[in-house]
C-alpha positions in Angstrom: 57.5 -85.4 19.1 56.0 -88.3 21.0 52.8 -89.6 20.3 51.2 -88.9 23.7 52.5 -85.4 23.7 50.9 -84.8 19.8 47.8 -86.0 21.4 48.0 -83.7 24.3 48.7 -80.8 21.9 45.4 -81.0 20.2 43.3 -81.7 22.6 44.8 -78.0 24.3 44.3 -77.2 20.4 40.2 -77.9 20.6 39.9 -76.5 23.8 41.2 -73.1 22.8 39.0 -73.2 19.7 36.0 -74.5 22.0 37.1 -71.6 24.4 36.8 -69.1 21.6 33.5 -70.5 20.4 32.0 -71.0 23.9 33.0 -67.3 24.7 31.4 -66.0 21.1 28.3 -67.5 21.1 27.7 -67.8 25.2 27.3 -71.3 25.4 28.6 -73.9 27.8 31.8 -75.3 25.7 30.7 -79.3 26.8 28.3 -79.1 24.3 31.0 -78.1 21.8 34.0 -80.5 23.8 32.3 -83.5 24.4 31.3 -84.5 20.9 35.2 -83.5 20.0 36.2 -85.6 22.6 34.5 -88.7 21.4 34.7 -88.5 17.4 38.6 -86.7 17.6 39.9 -88.6 20.0 38.0 -91.4 21.0 36.9 -90.7 24.1 34.1 -92.9 25.7 31.1 -90.7 26.4 31.1 -90.8 30.0 34.9 -90.1 30.3 34.3 -87.1 27.5 31.5 -85.5 29.9 33.1 -86.1 33.1 36.4 -84.3 31.6 34.5 -81.7 30.1 33.2 -80.6 33.6 36.1 -80.6 35.3 37.8 -78.3 32.7 35.1 -76.2 31.7 32.9 -75.4 34.3 34.8 -73.2 36.8 37.9 -71.7 34.8 35.6 -71.0 31.5 32.1 -70.2 33.3 34.3 -67.6 35.8 35.9 -65.7 32.9 33.3 -65.9 30.2 30.5 -64.4 33.2 33.5 -61.6 34.0 33.5 -60.7 30.5 29.9 -60.4 29.9 29.1 -58.6 33.2 32.0 -55.9 32.5 29.5 -55.5 29.2 26.8 -55.6 31.2 25.0 -58.2 29.7 23.9 -59.9 32.6 20.7 -60.2 34.0 21.3 -61.0 38.3 17.3 -61.7 39.3 17.3 -64.3 36.1 20.7 -65.6 36.6 20.1 -66.4 41.0 16.7 -68.2 39.9 18.6 -70.7 37.1 21.5 -72.2 39.6 18.7 -73.8 41.8 17.1 -75.6 38.8 20.8 -76.1 37.3 22.0 -77.8 40.5 19.6 -80.0 41.1 18.9 -80.8 37.4 23.1 -81.2 37.5 22.8 -83.6 40.2 19.5 -85.6 38.4 21.3 -85.8 34.6 24.3 -86.9 35.9 23.1 -89.7 38.2 20.8 -90.5 35.0 23.8 -90.5 32.6 25.7 -93.0 35.1 22.9 -95.3 34.6 23.1 -95.3 30.6 25.7 -97.2 28.2 27.8 -95.6 26.6 26.4 -95.9 23.1 22.8 -94.9 24.4 24.7 -91.4 26.0 26.1 -90.8 22.8 22.8 -91.1 21.0 20.3 -89.1 23.3 23.4 -86.5 23.1 23.4 -86.8 19.4 19.7 -86.4 19.3 19.7 -83.4 22.4 22.3 -81.8 19.7 20.3 -82.0 16.6 16.7 -80.9 17.9 18.6 -77.8 19.6 20.2 -76.8 16.3 17.1 -77.7 14.3 15.3 -75.2 16.9 17.6 -72.7 16.5 17.8 -72.6 12.4 14.0 -72.8 12.4 13.7 -69.3 14.9 16.1 -68.0 12.5 14.2 -68.4 8.9 10.8 -69.3 10.1 9.8 -67.0 13.2 
């Protein structure tokens, strides 16, 4: 199999795992996919983020939403309240990201993931 085909098959396999984990934990797949694209496939940080947005937001978000909706786990009032904030925040965040170097973006993303993970772990063991 040509090297490019192996790379694409590897990316597809990682995406399948990300899809399962995103659906399992209810997290955006980008939080999982972006670091994997950077670390395993040597994507530049901005390219990994843009690629994950194209790939994950429309299909995964909609399909995962439908499963949670069918199970009765959707709070419409809160969900509809979140939409404008996410919309504005997404635009502002993507503009800010374009001003940062790829190295700085990786650092910011790593710090964010570390703090989020530490908070989650602390909430399990200490609160």
